[in-house]
C-alpha positions in Angstrom: 46.3 -1.9 2.2 48.8 0.2 0.1 48.1 3.8 -0.8 47.6 2.7 -4.4 44.9 0.3 -3.3 42.9 2.9 -1.3 39.7 4.2 -2.9 40.4 7.6 -4.2 37.6 10.2 -4.4 38.4 11.6 -7.8 37.1 15.1 -8.4 35.3 15.8 -11.6 33.6 18.8 -13.1 30.4 20.2 -11.4 28.5 19.3 -14.6 29.6 15.7 -14.6 29.1 15.4 -10.8 25.5 16.4 -11.0 24.4 14.9 -14.3 21.6 12.4 -14.2 21.7 9.4 -16.5 18.7 8.3 -18.7 15.9 7.0 -16.5 14.7 4.8 -19.3 18.0 3.2 -19.9 18.3 2.5 -16.1 14.9 0.8 -16.1 15.8 -1.2 -19.3 18.9 -2.4 -17.5 16.9 -3.8 -14.7 14.6 -5.5 -17.1 17.4 -7.0 -19.1 18.9 -8.4 -15.9 15.7 -10.3 -15.3 15.8 -11.6 -18.8 19.4 -12.8 -18.4 18.2 -14.7 -15.3 15.8 -16.7 -17.5 12.5 -14.8 -16.9 10.2 -14.3 -19.9 9.7 -10.6 -19.9 7.7 -8.6 -22.5 10.0 -5.6 -22.6 8.1 -2.6 -24.1 10.3 0.1 -22.5 12.8 1.3 -25.1 11.7 3.4 -28.1 13.5 1.1 -30.5 12.8 -1.6 -33.0 13.5 -5.3 -33.0 15.2 -5.6 -36.4 13.8 -9.2 -36.8 10.3 -7.8 -36.5 10.8 -4.3 -38.0 13.8 -4.7 -40.4 15.4 -1.9 -42.4 14.1 -1.5 -46.0 15.8 -4.2 -47.9 16.9 -1.7 -50.6 18.4 0.7 -48.0 20.3 -2.2 -46.3 21.7 -3.2 -49.6 22.7 0.3 -50.5 24.6 0.6 -47.2 26.5 -2.7 -48.0 27.2 -1.4 -51.5 28.6 1.9 -50.1 31.0 0.1 -47.9 32.1 -2.2 -50.7 32.7 1.0 -52.7 35.0 2.2 -49.9 32.8 5.1 -48.8 34.5 5.1 -45.5 36.4 8.5 -45.2 35.2 11.7 -43.6 31.8 13.0 -44.9 31.2 16.7 -45.5 30.8 18.5 -42.2 27.2 19.5 -42.9 26.4 16.1 -44.6 26.8 14.8 -48.1 25.4 17.1 -50.7 23.4 14.4 -52.3 21.7 13.5 -49.0 20.9 17.1 -48.2 19.3 17.4 -51.6 17.4 14.2 -51.2 16.1 15.4 -47.7 15.2 18.7 -49.3 13.1 16.9 -51.9 11.5 14.6 -49.3 10.5 17.5 -47.1 9.0 19.4 -50.1 7.2 16.4 -51.6 5.9 14.8 -48.4 6.4 17.2 -45.5 5.0 20.5 -46.8 8.3 22.2 -46.1 10.6 24.1 -48.5 14.2 24.0 -47.3 17.3 24.2 -49.6 20.2 21.9 -49.2 22.3 24.6 -47.4 19.5 25.0 -44.8 19.8 21.4 -43.8 22.4 19.8 -41.5 23.0 16.0 -41.4 24.2 14.5 -38.1 24.6 11.1 -36.4 20.9 10.9 -35.4 18.6 13.3 -33.6 20.6 13.6 -30.3 23.5 15.6 -31.8 21.0 17.7 -33.6 19.2 18.5 -30.4 22.5 19.1 -28.6 23.7 21.5 -31.3 20.4 23.4 -31.3 20.7 24.0 -27.6 24.3 25.1 -27.9 23.6 27.4 -30.8 20.5 29.1 -29.3 20.7 28.9 -25.5 23.2 30.8 -23.3 23.8 29.9 -19.6 20.9 31.1 -17.4 18.6 31.5 -20.4 15.1 30.0 -20.0 13.9 26.9 -21.8 10.2 26.1 -21.7 8.9 22.6 -22.3 6.1 20.4 -21.2 6.2 17.0 -19.5 5.9 14.2 -20.1 8.6 14.7 -22.7 11.9 13.2 -23.8 15.2 14.5 -22.4 14.5 18.3 -22.6 15.5 18.4 -18.9 18.9 16.9 -19.6 19.7 19.2 -22.5 18.7 22.2 -20.5 21.0 21.1 -17.7 23.9 20.5 -20.0 23.5 24.1 -21.2 23.4 25.6 -17.8 19.9 27.0 -18.6 16.8 27.4 -16.5 13.9 25.1 -17.1 10.3 26.1 -17.0 8.4 22.8 -16.8 4.7 22.6 -17.7 2.8 19.4 -16.8 0.3 18.5 -19.5 -2.5 16.2 -18.6 -4.6 13.4 -20.1 -7.5 15.8 -20.8 -5.3 17.5 -23.4 -3.7 14.4 -24.7 -0.5 15.4 -22.8 0.2 18.2 -25.4 0.9 21.7 -24.1 -1.4 24.5 -25.0 -0.7 28.2 -25.7 -2.4 29.1 -22.5 0.1 26.9 -20.6 3.1 28.6 -22.2 1.8 32.2 -22.2 2.7 33.1 -18.6 6.4 32.4 -19.3 6.8 33.6 -22.9 8.4 37.0 -22.2 11.3 35.4 -20.3 11.7 32.4 -22.5 14.6 32.0 -25.0 13.6 28.6 -26.4 10.4 26.6 -26.4 10.9 22.9 -27.0 8.0 21.0 -28.6 7.7 17.5 -30.0 4.9 16.2 -32.3 4.2 13.3 -32.7 5.3 13.2 -29.1 7.6 10.9 -27.3 6.4 9.4 -24.9 2.7 9.8 -25.6 2.2 9.0 -29.3 -0.1 12.0 -29.5 0.0 15.1 -31.8 -0.8 18.8 -31.9 -4.1 19.7 -33.3 -3.9 22.3 -36.1 -5.6 25.0 -33.9 -3.4 24.1 -30.9 -0.2 24.5 -32.8 -1.4 27.7 -34.6 -2.1 29.3 -31.2 1.4 28.5 -30.0 2.9 29.9 -33.2 0.9 33.1 -32.9 2.1 33.4 -29.3 5.8 33.1 -30.4 5.3 35.5 -33.3 3.6 38.1 -31.1 6.5 37.9 -28.6 9.1 38.3 -31.2 7.3 41.3 -32.6 7.3 42.8 -29.1 11.1 42.1 -28.7 12.1 43.9 -31.8 15.4 43.6 -33.8 17.9 44.3 -31.0 16.9 41.4 -28.7 17.6 37.7 -29.1 14.5 36.1 -30.6 12.3 33.5 -28.9 13.1 30.3 -30.8 11.2 27.1 -31.2 12.8 23.7 -31.4 10.3 21.4 -33.1 11.1 17.7 -32.9 9.1 15.9 -35.6 11.2 12.7 -35.8 8.0 10.6 -35.9 6.1 12.7 -38.4 5.8 9.9 -41.1 4.1 7.6 -38.6 0.6 8.8 -38.1 -2.5 6.6 -38.1 -6.1 6.7 -39.1 -7.3 10.3 -39.6 -4.5 11.8 -37.6 -2.6 14.5 -39.5 0.8 15.9 -38.6 1.2 19.7 -38.6 4.4 21.7 -38.4 4.7 25.4 -37.4 6.3 26.7 -40.7 3.5 25.3 -42.9 0.9 26.7 -40.6 2.6 30.1 -40.1 5.3 30.8 -42.8 6.7 33.7 -40.6 7.8 31.0 -38.1 10.5 29.9 -40.6 12.7 32.7 -39.0 12.4 31.2 -35.5 12.0 27.4 -36.0 14.7 24.8 -36.0 13.6 21.2 -36.7 14.7 17.9 -35.4 14.2 15.1 -37.9 15.7 11.9 -39.4 15.1 8.3 -40.5 15.6 6.5 -37.2 11.9 6.0 -36.6 10.3 6.1 -40.0 12.7 3.6 -41.5 13.3 1.6 -38.3 16.9 2.7 -38.5 17.7 3.7 -34.9 21.2 2.2 -35.1 22.1 3.6 -38.6 22.4 7.1 -37.1 21.3 9.4 -39.8 19.4 12.5 -38.6 19.0 16.0 -39.7 17.9 19.5 -38.8 16.5 22.3 -41.0 16.2 25.9 -40.1 17.5 29.5 -40.8 20.9 29.2 -42.7 22.8 31.2 -40.1 21.7 28.9 -37.3 22.3 25.8 -39.3 25.8 27.0 -40.1 26.5 27.7 -36.4 25.2 24.2 -35.5 27.5 22.7 -38.2 30.5 24.6 -36.6 29.6 23.2 -33.2 29.3 19.6 -34.4 32.6 19.9 -36.3 34.3 20.1 -32.9 32.1 17.2 -31.5 32.6 15.0 -34.6 29.0 13.8 -34.5 28.7 13.1 -38.2 26.5 10.3 -39.6 28.8 7.7 -41.2 29.6 8.4 -44.8 28.4 5.0 -46.2 25.1 5.4 -44.5 24.7 8.9 -45.8 25.4 7.8 -49.4 22.9 4.9 -49.0 20.3 7.1 -47.4 20.6 9.6 -50.3 20.1 6.8 -52.8 17.1 5.3 -51.0 15.4 8.6 -50.4 15.7 9.6 -54.0 13.0 7.0 -54.9 9.9 8.3 -53.1 7.7 5.5 -54.5 9.9 3.0 -52.8 9.9 5.1 -49.6 6.1 5.5 -49.7 5.6 1.7 -50.0 7.8 1.0 -47.0 6.2 3.7 -44.9 2.7 2.3 -45.7 3.7 -1.2 -44.7 5.5 0.1 -41.6 2.4 2.1 -40.5 0.2 -1.0 -41.0 2.5 -3.1 -38.8 2.8 -0.5 -36.0 -0.9 0.4 -36.1 -2.0 -3.3 -35.8 0.0 -3.5 -32.5 -1.2 -0.2 -31.1 -4.8 -0.9 -32.0 -4.5 -4.4 -30.5 -3.2 -3.0 -27.2 -5.7 -0.2 -27.2 -8.6 -2.7 -27.6 -7.1 -4.9 -24.9 -6.9 -2.1 -22.4 -10.5 -1.0 -23.2 -11.6 -4.6 -22.7 -9.9 -4.7 -19.3 -11.5 -1.4 -18.4 -15.0 -2.6 -19.4 -14.3 -5.7 -17.1 -13.9 -3.3 -14.2 -10.2 -3.1 -13.9 -8.7 0.4 -13.2 -6.8 0.8 -16.4 -7.2 3.0 -19.5 -5.5 4.0 -22.7 -5.6 7.0 -25.1 -6.6 6.3 -28.6 -3.4 5.8 -30.7 -2.5 8.7 -33.0 1.1 8.4 -34.0 4.7 7.2 -33.4 5.3 3.7 -31.8 3.7 4.5 -28.4 0.5 3.9 -26.6 -0.3 5.9 -23.5 -1.8 3.6 -20.9 -2.9 4.1 -17.3 -2.9 1.9 -14.2 -4.9 3.6 -11.4 -3.8 1.1 -8.8 -2.5 3.3 -6.0 -3.8 1.9 -2.7 -4.7 -1.5 -4.0 -3.4 -4.7 -2.2 -1.7 -7.7 -3.6 -2.6 -11.3 -2.8 0.2 -11.2 -0.1 -1.4 -8.1 1.5 1.2 -5.5 0.2 -0.3 -2.1 -0.5 0.8 -0.6 -3.9 1.5 2.9 -2.4 3.7 4.4 -5.1 4.0 4.3 -8.9 7.3 2.4 -8.4 5.3 -0.3 -6.5 2.8 -0.5 -9.4 5.6 -0.7 -12.0 7.3 -3.5 -10.1 4.0 -5.4 -9.6 3.2 -5.2 -13.3 6.7 -6.4 -14.1 6.8 -9.2 -11.5 3.2 -10.5 -12.0 2.3 -9.7 -15.6 6.0 -10.0 -16.8 5.4 -6.7 -18.6 8.0 -3.8 -18.6 6.7 -0.3 -19.2 8.0 3.2 -18.6 6.1 5.3 -16.1 5.6 8.9 -17.1 7.5 10.1 -14.1 10.6 9.0 -16.0 9.7 11.7 -18.5 9.3 14.4 -15.9 5.7 13.9 -14.9 4.5 13.8 -11.3 5.8 11.0 -9.2 2.3 9.8 -8.5 1.2 9.8 -12.2 -0.7 6.7 -13.1 0.3 7.0 -16.8 2.9 4.9 -18.7 4.5 4.6 -22.2 4.0 1.3 -24.0 6.4 1.0 -26.9 5.5 -1.5 -29.7 8.7 -1.5 -31.7 10.0 -4.7 -30.2 6.6 -6.5 -30.0 5.5 -9.4 -32.1 1.9 -9.1 -33.1 1.0 -12.6 -31.7 2.3 -11.4 -28.3 -0.4 -8.7 -27.9 -3.1 -11.1 -26.6 -0.7 -12.9 -24.3 0.3 -9.6 -22.8 -3.3 -8.5 -22.2 -4.1 -11.9 -20.7 -1.1 -11.7 -18.4 -2.3 -8.2 -17.3 -5.8 -9.6 -16.7 -4.4 -12.4 -14.4 -2.2 -9.9 -12.5 -5.1 -7.4 -12.0 -7.4 -10.2 -10.8 -5.1 -10.7 -7.8 -5.5 -7.1 -6.6 -8.1 -6.0 -4.1 
């Protein structure tokens, strides 16, 4: 073998060497491999939409096409097209109980660049970031920033939402608290009182710190806020406590509300100084939303009656699937199977439980770990779900995220029946 053919151990940065890829994407890759091999798998892992089941609003899609035909293909403004920032400002004021001017809003290529720029703008190396698990990707953004993570594990008894009492022991050394509501992966929301208590904790800590110390900031991810069901109401910290406007930076966008995950239009709103610094950071990353999509989004969001009609239909379709699965799990539970589900509140997720640790398969194999249970459900029920340990929860957690964005309504009963047949085989 020549020297050129020998395997070379190429050295990379310490950050790159130790970074962990997305656990959810890894799981999805395994599922997709089964599908490629011809197996019929109900893949409810990824927080995405099947465009054939949940298409973009027709008017928005046409507006994107029109923008490309009109040659809207050069660089957009660094902080986003003015007309889109004004449309977002109006949407937030009219539907979201939030008053942010266009220059307090930053448009980016989806929520991920927004979150990245929030961390980079507010968190120094060795700063402390407090977040609860299960939650989406806070651990990775904390790592990318060289910060210290304080991880709180929230349980089913509190709908997996952190409480002020959970955060309080760490508040004096925290630099950023990362919250999400409606929450990914749980589909649950903060109560009014629960969020007020957290806001009061942050305000009291900032009063203690005074003007010469870096404030304690809150990153509030509300990307799913338009998708609440039944009597569930979405609350945000600034509407509940106006003084929180100085310390809160939001994560928001159209990816979930308009089933537009691939369109890549997200935004942040917050204090102008912070938004300006985030803009400067993203200028060097180049994480802008495409100009044509921005122009189209501005046009679509300028007609809130059209937007409202689509959201109402979207909620109806999502809710039908979540309610169907919830009823199915409760039926299985009433039949004596060790499963459960939390009443759906928001987003596109149902939190479900399989308390199957220690049970035996028909072949005599003991399901000792959550990984064993996940594989059994996949192999026997042909159902792919994401265990909460992929979102930072304990390895032995029995809870899972079930995502309905790729699910046909007629498949719900078949999935429940497949689970029933698989559970029957356990002893």
